[in-house]
N, C-alpha and C positions, 0 to 999 in steps of 0.2 A: 851536023849541027842540031838536028832535031833530037837525036839520042841524048845529047848533053842537056838539052832543055827538059826532056822527059825525066832524066835522073835527078835533076834539081827539084822538080816538083814532087817526086816520090819520097824525098828525104823528110818532108814535113809530116806532122800529125794531122789526121782527119778530124773533123768536128766530132764525129762519133767516138773516136779514141779519146779525145780530150774530155768529153762528157762522161765517158766511162770512168776515167781516172778521177774526175771530180765526184762522181757518185761513190766510188770506193773510199775516197778521203772523207766524205760526209758520213758514211756508215761507220768508219773507224772513229771519227770524232764523236759520234752519237754514243758509241760504246765506251770510249776512254774518258771523256770529259766528266760525266757524272761520277765516275770513280774518284777522280781527283777532287771534285767539288765536295764529295762526302768526306774525304780526308781533311780538307781545309776546314770544314765545319767542326770536325772532331778535334783538330788541333787548336782551334780557337776556344772551344769549350774547355779543353785541358789547360790552356793558358789562363783562362778566367778562374778556374779552380785553384791553380797555383797562386795567382794574385790574391785570391780571397784567403788562402792559407797564410800567406805572408801578412795580410791585414790582421788575421786572427792573432798571430804571434806578436805583432807590433801593438795591437790594442790591449792585449793581456799585459805586455810590458808597461804600457802607459798606465793601466789600472793598478799595477803593483806599485809603481812610483807615486801615483797621485791619489790613490784610494777611490777612484771612480773612472768610468769610461768617458770619453768626450761626448758632449751633448750632440743631438742631431744638428743643431745650428752650427756648432763648431766643425762637425763632420770629420772626415778623414784628414783634412788639412791640419787638425790638431796634432797629428803624428809628425808633421813637418815644421810647424810653427807653434811656439808655446802660447797656449791660451792664457788669458789673464787669471783664471781660477786654478791653474795648475802650478802650484808653488814648488813642487818637487820634480818638475819636468826635467828629464835627462835625455831629451831627444836631440836631434831628430831620430825617430824610431824606424824610419825607412830612408833609403838612399834617394828615392824619387817616388812621387805619387802618380802611378800610371793610370791611363784611361783603360777601359776594357778593350778586348781585341776588336770590337766593332767601332772604336773611337769615341765612345761615350764615357762620361764619368761613372764610377761605381756609386750605387745608392747605399747610404749608411743611415741607420736609425737606432737611436738609443733613447728610451728602452725599445726593444724590438717588438714588432707585431707578432712574429713567429717564435722568437726566443724571448719570452716575456721577462726572464730574469737576466737577460744579457742584451745583445745587440744583433741587428740584422745587417748583413752586407750582401749585396747582390749586383749582378750585371743583368740588365734587362734584355740582353741577348740581341740577336740579329734583327728581330722585328721592331725593336725599340719600344715595346709595350710591356709594362709590368703585369705579372700575373699570367703569362702565357707559358707554354710548354718549353720554350727555348731559354727561359731564365736560368741563370746559374747563381746559386745562393749558398749560404752557410747553414742552412737547415735541412 
């Protein structure tokens, strides 16, 4: 009877074995997680650049039809809903007006601060502050 009891105890893991496995998993996570985080950031930046390119095309189409770009007050919504001063509006110029990959609206300015003869479109990036290194813009 005592041999059966002894074999039942030996089948489990010791505390040291469990801690060793947890340390190995933590080391692997420390190596792998930053690589995936970097890829996620890169994918979001690429998505923002793609959205801004689509805005460029839509805004240029708006300008061809109406003779001017939407004002800053009208914003990118003018690509979806006809503004009162756009008599030749042939929109909507976009299927939908997306937020940036971080869930914030894109910033649109006409006339632009950086593109003084045109417009500025930008995503304020992950940190939510304009003018920082993570901004994605059309200039």
